[in-house]
C-alpha positions, 0 to 999 in steps of 0.5 A: 450567472454562478450559484453559490452556496448550498445551491452550488454543491451537487445533488446529494449522494452523487459521486462525480468521480472514483477514490483513489490515493494514488495522487498522495505519497503517504510513504513518508509516514512509515516508521518501518518498511516491508523487506522480502527475502525472494529466496524465501517467497513463494509468491502466494500473493497473500500480502497482496490481498491483504496489504490495504495501501496496495503497494506489493507490485506484481508482474506476471503473477510474482512479487516484484517489489513494494510501492515504497511511495505509498506504505504506510508501513502497517506490516499486514504484508508481514505478518500475513506471509504463511508462518512457514514462509516468514519472507517478509520482515519489517525493518526500521526506517532507519537502517535506510537512511544515509 
């Protein structure tokens, strides 16, 4: 017999699985996107640390790009890039539409 209503809910406070937004592609919300100047980047990884969407892609302790399917264009990565470096700039999405 299948229980319905409130009796079918899990016990309060029980988390049945880990939360993640990986399956939700949210990059379509973006008006501006990060663009990195690889010549300026010192791979300090501050952008990676502060990115709320885990959209900074890193391999072998070096930034290799941005996960634009999940980046919402908040600009935190550009803001956290050291002032003397400024390797990331935010660019209008209109420049990338054909």
